C-alpha positions as CSV (number, residue, x, y, z in Angstrom):
1,X,0.0,0.0,0.0
2,X,1.4,3.5,-0.8
3,X,1.4,6.6,1.4
4,X,-1.5,7.4,3.6
5,X,-3.9,9.7,1.9
6,X,-5.0,13.0,3.6
7,X,-8.5,13.3,4.8
8,X,-9.3,16.0,2.2
9,X,-9.0,13.3,-0.5
10,X,-12.4,12.0,0.5
11,X,-14.3,15.2,0.9
12,X,-12.4,17.7,-1.4
13,X,-10.8,15.6,-4.3
14,X,-10.0,18.7,-6.4
15,X,-11.3,19.8,-9.9
16,X,-10.2,16.7,-11.6
17,X,-10.7,13.6,-9.3
18,X,-10.4,11.2,-12.2
19,X,-6.8,12.0,-12.8
20,X,-6.0,11.9,-9.0
21,X,-7.7,8.5,-8.5
22,X,-6.1,7.0,-11.9
23,X,-2.6,7.7,-10.4
24,X,-3.4,6.2,-7.0
25,X,-5.3,3.3,-8.4
26,X,-2.2,2.4,-10.6
27,X,-0.1,2.4,-7.4
28,X,-2.6,0.3,-5.4
29,X,-6.4,-0.3,-5.6
30,X,-6.6,0.3,-1.7
31,X,-5.2,3.1,0.3
32,X,-5.4,4.3,3.9
33,X,-6.9,7.6,4.6
34,X,-5.5,9.8,7.4
35,X,-8.4,10.7,9.7
36,X,-7.6,13.3,12.4
37,X,-9.5,11.6,15.2
38,X,-7.4,8.4,14.9
39,X,-10.0,6.2,13.4
40,X,-9.1,3.8,10.7
41,X,-10.3,4.5,7.1
42,X,-9.6,3.0,3.8
43,X,-10.4,4.0,0.2
44,X,-11.1,1.4,-2.3
45,X,-10.4,2.5,-6.0
46,X,-10.3,-0.7,-8.3
47,X,-13.3,-1.6,-10.1
48,X,-13.1,-5.4,-9.3
49,X,-12.6,-4.9,-5.7
50,X,-15.2,-2.1,-5.3
51,X,-17.7,-4.5,-6.9
52,X,-16.7,-7.3,-4.5
53,X,-16.7,-5.1,-1.7
54,X,-20.2,-3.8,-2.4
55,X,-21.5,-7.3,-2.0
56,X,-19.3,-8.3,0.9
57,X,-21.4,-9.0,4.0
58,X,-18.4,-8.3,6.3
59,X,-18.8,-4.7,5.4
60,X,-21.7,-3.5,7.5
61,X,-24.0,-0.7,6.7
62,X,-25.5,-0.5,10.2
63,X,-24.7,2.4,12.4
64,X,-24.6,0.2,15.4
65,X,-21.2,-1.3,14.0
66,X,-19.5,2.2,14.0
67,X,-16.8,3.0,16.5
68,X,-18.5,4.3,19.6
69,X,-17.7,8.1,19.3
70,X,-18.8,8.1,15.6
71,X,-21.9,6.0,16.3
72,X,-23.1,8.1,19.1
73,X,-22.7,11.3,17.0
74,X,-24.3,10.0,13.9
75,X,-27.4,8.7,15.8
76,X,-27.7,12.0,17.7
77,X,-27.3,14.2,14.7
78,X,-29.1,12.5,11.9
79,X,-32.5,10.9,11.4
80,X,-31.2,9.6,8.0
81,X,-28.9,7.0,9.3
82,X,-31.3,5.5,11.8
83,X,-34.0,3.1,10.7
84,X,-33.9,2.8,7.0
85,X,-32.7,0.1,4.4
86,X,-29.8,2.3,3.3
87,X,-28.1,1.8,6.7
88,X,-29.1,-1.6,7.5
89,X,-27.8,-5.2,7.1
90,X,-29.9,-8.4,6.4
91,X,-32.3,-9.4,8.0
92,X,-33.3,-5.9,9.0
93,X,-32.6,-4.6,5.5
94,X,-34.9,-7.2,4.0
95,X,-37.7,-6.2,6.2
96,X,-37.4,-2.5,5.6
97,X,-37.0,-3.0,1.9
98,X,-40.1,-5.1,1.3
99,X,-42.8,-2.5,1.7
100,X,-40.9,0.0,-0.6
101,X,-39.4,-2.2,-3.4
102,X,-43.0,-2.9,-4.8
103,X,-43.4,0.7,-5.7
104,X,-40.0,0.8,-7.7
105,X,-40.5,-2.2,-9.7
106,X,-40.2,-1.3,-13.6
107,X,-43.9,-2.0,-14.2
108,X,-44.9,0.1,-11.4
109,X,-42.5,3.1,-12.4
110,X,-43.6,2.8,-16.2
111,X,-47.2,4.0,-15.1
112,X,-45.5,7.3,-14.1
113,X,-44.2,8.1,-17.6
114,X,-47.2,10.4,-18.6
115,X,-47.0,12.4,-15.4
116,X,-43.1,12.8,-15.6
117,X,-43.5,13.9,-19.3
118,X,-45.9,16.6,-18.1
119,X,-43.6,17.8,-15.4
120,X,-40.6,18.0,-17.8
121,X,-42.5,19.8,-20.3
122,X,-44.0,22.3,-17.5
123,X,-40.5,23.1,-16.6
124,X,-39.2,23.7,-20.0
125,X,-42.4,25.9,-20.7
126,X,-41.2,28.2,-18.0
127,X,-37.7,28.7,-19.6
128,X,-37.3,31.9,-21.5
129,X,-37.7,31.8,-25.2
130,X,-34.1,32.7,-25.5
131,X,-32.0,33.7,-22.6
132,X,-29.6,32.4,-19.9
133,X,-30.9,30.1,-17.2
134,X,-29.3,28.0,-14.5
135,X,-30.5,24.6,-15.6
136,X,-29.7,23.1,-12.2
137,X,-32.2,25.2,-10.3
138,X,-34.7,25.7,-13.2
139,X,-34.8,22.0,-14.3
140,X,-32.5,19.4,-12.7
141,X,-33.4,20.0,-9.1
142,X,-37.2,20.5,-9.4
143,X,-37.9,17.7,-11.7
144,X,-37.0,14.7,-9.4
145,X,-38.3,16.6,-6.4
146,X,-41.7,17.0,-7.9
147,X,-41.7,13.4,-9.0
148,X,-40.8,11.9,-5.6
149,X,-43.2,14.2,-3.7
150,X,-46.0,13.4,-6.0
151,X,-45.2,9.7,-5.7
152,X,-45.3,10.0,-2.0
153,X,-48.4,12.2,-2.1
154,X,-47.1,15.3,-0.5
155,X,-49.4,18.3,-0.9
156,X,-48.1,20.8,-3.6
157,X,-47.9,23.9,-1.4
158,X,-45.5,22.0,1.0
159,X,-42.9,20.8,-1.4
160,X,-40.5,23.9,-1.3
161,X,-39.7,22.8,2.1
162,X,-38.0,19.8,0.9
163,X,-35.3,21.6,-1.1
164,X,-33.9,22.9,2.2
165,X,-34.4,19.6,4.1
166,X,-32.9,17.5,1.3
167,X,-29.8,19.6,1.2
168,X,-29.2,19.8,4.8
169,X,-30.1,16.3,5.9
170,X,-28.0,14.7,3.1
171,X,-24.8,16.0,4.6
172,X,-22.4,13.7,6.4
173,X,-23.5,13.7,10.1
174,X,-20.0,13.2,11.2
175,X,-18.9,16.4,9.5
176,X,-21.9,18.9,9.2
177,X,-22.9,21.4,11.8
178,X,-24.7,19.7,14.6
179,X,-27.1,22.5,15.3
180,X,-28.3,22.8,11.6
181,X,-28.7,18.9,11.3
182,X,-30.7,18.7,14.5
183,X,-32.9,21.8,13.6
184,X,-33.7,20.5,10.0
185,X,-34.3,17.0,11.4
186,X,-36.8,18.2,14.0
187,X,-38.6,20.2,11.2
188,X,-38.8,17.2,9.0
189,X,-40.1,15.2,11.9
190,X,-42.7,17.5,13.0
191,X,-44.0,18.0,9.6
192,X,-44.3,14.1,8.7
193,X,-45.7,13.4,12.1
194,X,-48.6,15.8,11.3
195,X,-48.8,14.6,7.7
196,X,-48.9,10.8,8.7
197,X,-51.6,11.6,11.4
198,X,-53.7,13.3,8.7
199,X,-53.2,10.7,6.0
200,X,-53.8,7.8,8.4
201,X,-57.5,8.8,8.3
202,X,-57.4,9.3,4.5
203,X,-55.2,6.4,3.1
204,X,-54.8,6.8,-0.8
205,X,-53.1,5.1,-3.5
206,X,-49.7,6.6,-3.0
207,X,-46.4,5.5,-1.5
208,X,-46.7,7.6,1.8
209,X,-50.0,5.6,2.4
210,X,-48.3,2.3,1.7
211,X,-45.7,3.1,4.3
212,X,-48.4,4.0,6.8
213,X,-49.9,0.6,6.0
214,X,-46.6,-1.0,6.8
215,X,-46.3,1.0,10.0
216,X,-49.7,0.0,11.2
217,X,-49.0,-3.7,10.3
218,X,-45.9,-3.4,12.7
219,X,-43.5,-3.8,9.7
220,X,-41.9,-0.4,10.5
221,X,-41.5,1.5,13.9
222,X,-42.5,5.2,13.8
223,X,-38.6,6.0,13.7
224,X,-38.2,3.7,10.7
225,X,-41.1,5.3,9.0
226,X,-39.8,8.7,9.3
227,X,-36.2,7.6,8.4
228,X,-37.4,5.7,5.3
229,X,-39.5,8.8,4.2
230,X,-36.3,11.0,4.4
231,X,-34.1,8.4,2.6
232,X,-36.6,8.2,-0.3
233,X,-36.8,12.0,-0.6
234,X,-32.9,12.4,-0.5
235,X,-32.1,9.5,-2.7
236,X,-34.8,10.3,-5.2
237,X,-33.9,13.9,-5.5
238,X,-30.2,14.8,-5.4
239,X,-29.0,11.8,-7.3
240,X,-31.4,12.3,-10.4
241,X,-30.7,16.0,-10.3
242,X,-26.9,15.4,-10.5
243,X,-27.4,12.9,-13.3
244,X,-29.3,15.4,-15.4
245,X,-27.0,18.4,-14.8
246,X,-23.7,16.4,-15.0
247,X,-25.0,14.5,-18.2
248,X,-25.9,17.8,-19.8
249,X,-22.4,19.3,-19.0
250,X,-20.8,16.1,-20.5
251,X,-22.7,16.5,-23.8
252,X,-22.0,20.2,-24.0
253,X,-18.2,19.3,-23.5
254,X,-18.4,16.7,-26.1
255,X,-20.3,18.3,-28.9
256,X,-19.9,15.5,-31.4
257,X,-21.6,13.1,-28.8
258,X,-24.4,15.8,-28.4
259,X,-24.9,16.0,-32.2
260,X,-24.9,12.2,-32.5
261,X,-27.6,12.0,-29.8
262,X,-29.6,14.8,-31.4
263,X,-29.5,12.8,-34.6
264,X,-30.1,9.4,-33.0
265,X,-32.4,9.8,-29.9
266,X,-32.8,6.1,-29.6
267,X,-29.3,6.2,-28.1
268,X,-30.5,8.0,-25.0
269,X,-30.6,4.9,-23.0
270,X,-27.0,3.9,-23.6
271,X,-26.1,7.6,-23.3
272,X,-27.5,7.7,-19.6
273,X,-25.5,4.6,-18.7
274,X,-22.4,6.2,-20.1
275,X,-23.3,9.5,-18.1
276,X,-23.7,7.4,-15.0
277,X,-20.3,5.6,-15.5
278,X,-18.3,8.7,-16.3
279,X,-19.7,11.3,-14.0
280,X,-22.1,9.6,-11.9
281,X,-24.2,11.3,-9.2
282,X,-22.5,9.5,-6.3
283,X,-18.8,9.7,-6.1
284,X,-18.7,7.3,-3.1
285,X,-20.9,4.5,-1.9
286,X,-22.7,5.0,1.3
287,X,-21.4,4.2,4.8
288,X,-19.6,0.9,5.2
289,X,-17.7,-0.3,8.2
290,X,-15.6,-3.5,8.6
291,X,-17.7,-5.8,10.9
292,X,-14.5,-7.9,11.3
293,X,-10.9,-8.0,10.6
294,X,-10.5,-8.6,6.9
295,X,-8.5,-8.0,3.7
296,X,-9.2,-6.1,0.5
297,X,-6.9,-6.1,-2.4
298,X,-4.2,-7.8,-0.2
299,X,-4.5,-4.8,2.4
300,X,-5.5,-5.7,6.0
301,X,-8.6,-3.9,7.1
302,X,-9.0,-3.9,10.9
303,X,-12.5,-4.4,12.5
304,X,-14.4,-1.0,13.0
305,X,-12.6,0.7,10.0
306,X,-14.5,2.9,7.7
307,X,-14.3,1.5,4.1
308,X,-15.0,4.1,1.5
309,X,-15.8,2.5,-2.1
310,X,-15.1,4.9,-5.0
311,X,-17.9,4.6,-7.5
312,X,-16.1,7.3,-9.5
313,X,-12.7,5.6,-9.6
314,X,-14.4,2.3,-10.3
315,X,-16.0,4.0,-13.4
316,X,-12.8,5.0,-14.8
317,X,-10.6,1.8,-14.3
318,X,-8.9,0.7,-17.3
319,X,-9.0,-2.9,-16.3
320,X,-12.9,-2.6,-16.6
321,X,-13.5,-0.5,-19.5
322,X,-11.7,0.1,-22.8
323,X,-10.3,3.7,-23.0
324,X,-12.3,4.7,-19.9
325,X,-11.6,8.5,-20.3
326,X,-13.3,8.5,-23.6
327,X,-16.9,9.7,-23.2
328,X,-18.9,7.4,-25.7
329,X,-22.7,7.4,-25.7
330,X,-22.6,4.1,-27.7
331,X,-20.5,2.3,-25.3
332,X,-21.9,-1.2,-24.9
333,X,-21.7,-3.3,-22.8
334,X,-21.5,-0.8,-19.9
335,X,-21.7,-2.6,-16.6
336,X,-21.1,0.4,-14.3
337,X,-21.6,0.4,-10.5
338,X,-23.2,3.7,-10.1
339,X,-26.5,2.2,-8.6
340,X,-24.4,-0.1,-6.4
341,X,-24.3,-3.9,-6.5
342,X,-25.6,-7.0,-4.5
343,X,-28.3,-6.6,-1.7
344,X,-27.9,-2.9,-1.6
345,X,-28.4,-2.3,-5.3
346,X,-30.4,1.0,-5.6
347,X,-34.1,0.1,-5.6
348,X,-34.8,3.5,-7.3
349,X,-32.8,2.8,-10.3
350,X,-35.9,2.2,-12.7
351,X,-37.4,5.6,-11.7
352,X,-34.1,7.5,-12.2
353,X,-33.4,5.9,-15.4
354,X,-37.0,6.8,-16.7
355,X,-36.6,10.4,-15.5
356,X,-33.3,10.6,-17.3
357,X,-34.8,9.2,-20.5
358,X,-37.6,11.6,-20.4
359,X,-35.5,14.7,-19.4
360,X,-32.8,14.3,-22.1
361,X,-35.1,13.4,-24.9
362,X,-37.2,16.4,-24.2
363,X,-34.4,18.9,-23.7
364,X,-32.9,17.8,-26.9
365,X,-36.3,17.9,-28.8
366,X,-37.4,21.4,-27.5
367,X,-34.1,23.1,-27.1
368,X,-32.5,22.7,-30.6
369,X,-29.9,25.1,-29.7
370,X,-28.2,25.8,-26.3
371,X,-24.8,26.2,-24.9
372,X,-22.8,27.0,-21.7
373,X,-23.3,30.6,-20.7
374,X,-19.9,30.8,-19.0
375,X,-16.5,29.7,-19.9
376,X,-16.2,25.8,-19.2
377,X,-13.7,26.5,-16.5
378,X,-16.1,28.6,-14.4
379,X,-18.5,25.6,-14.1
380,X,-17.8,24.7,-10.5
381,X,-18.2,21.3,-8.7
382,X,-19.7,21.0,-5.3
383,X,-17.0,20.3,-2.6
384,X,-19.3,20.1,0.4
385,X,-20.3,16.5,0.2
386,X,-18.3,13.3,0.6
387,X,-20.8,11.3,-1.3
388,X,-22.4,13.4,-4.1
389,X,-20.9,14.4,-7.4
390,X,-22.8,17.4,-8.6
391,X,-22.5,21.0,-9.8
392,X,-23.1,24.3,-7.9
393,X,-24.9,25.6,-11.1
394,X,-25.1,25.0,-14.7
395,X,-25.6,28.3,-16.6
396,X,-26.7,27.8,-20.2
397,X,-27.7,30.0,-22.9
398,X,-31.2,29.1,-24.6
399,X,-31.0,30.0,-28.2
400,X,-34.4,28.7,-29.1
401,X,-37.2,26.9,-27.2
402,X,-39.7,24.9,-29.3
403,X,-43.5,24.3,-28.1
404,X,-44.4,20.9,-26.9
């Protein structure tokens, strides 16, 4: 194993993380990270080992397996990490997943296509006929937020609250401001406690009602219900927003690929997979900790160590992909790890792919001419999250907007 990496590598990888991880990956697929508190932490960069680790039951996602100081802080500061399938191992994971998974099966998601198309068109209708806009705030963020809120059955007038909650509560509870996390968590809890009480007397054909039925059948505890709702909102919001914004930027950076996609819209599904591989929404997989002493890539990982799996690095590993730095919307096969692997594979993948398909096909059809509104070097990647890979903004210049 090479030199120990500074902790900033995990949270602030720099403007070109792919070049950094390529050099490190070539040295060794697993590196230790220096954590100021003295905890053991490791970064896994190679595609093969990341895939194996994603399915390794020795790597636990349950907060209870964290070292005591981190466990106590995470539990105290974040509703997100307590009581949902994203932070649970089987058999608890199996129990928490069952009531939700049916709603995200491909056939169930396909029924949402007409409404998602309407939402996409409504957002584009609000664009100026020809002017500069921030595609992130005008389109990429409100699209998935509207979709997941409608799927849950959240009243229209309440949805602006979720932009704030989603941003704050998706932050790392081990690094973010304790007071801000607690305040947002309490606001979220108070809101859904009221809404659940109201909806319990008026159950409907929506996902929130389905989760309330699971709670009332003792499948979920009250805390698990609230934590699962938060996970659905955050996972269904930021990841799709990043996919749309990151993908648009990639297409603008590769005009020959954008032209090919305009001429061949049937390539949109493969283009989405390439976007996910090349610049996926999540730079790192979510929390994992070694539940026992183990080895990864020949490196000893002591029990209680944080193990950070780099989805971004895995997607650029030349041992897994031919010419991985080439952005190619026709790439096939394209077996990336952006939605995870194994028992924790993202259940929302069908809905994310559907939103991406409708978003890109409609943007390219209705905006025949658009471009970056600022020099490419002024587009800034967020550096405030250890998990997400997204932009601060995406200013584009709309030259022409066509009707529906």
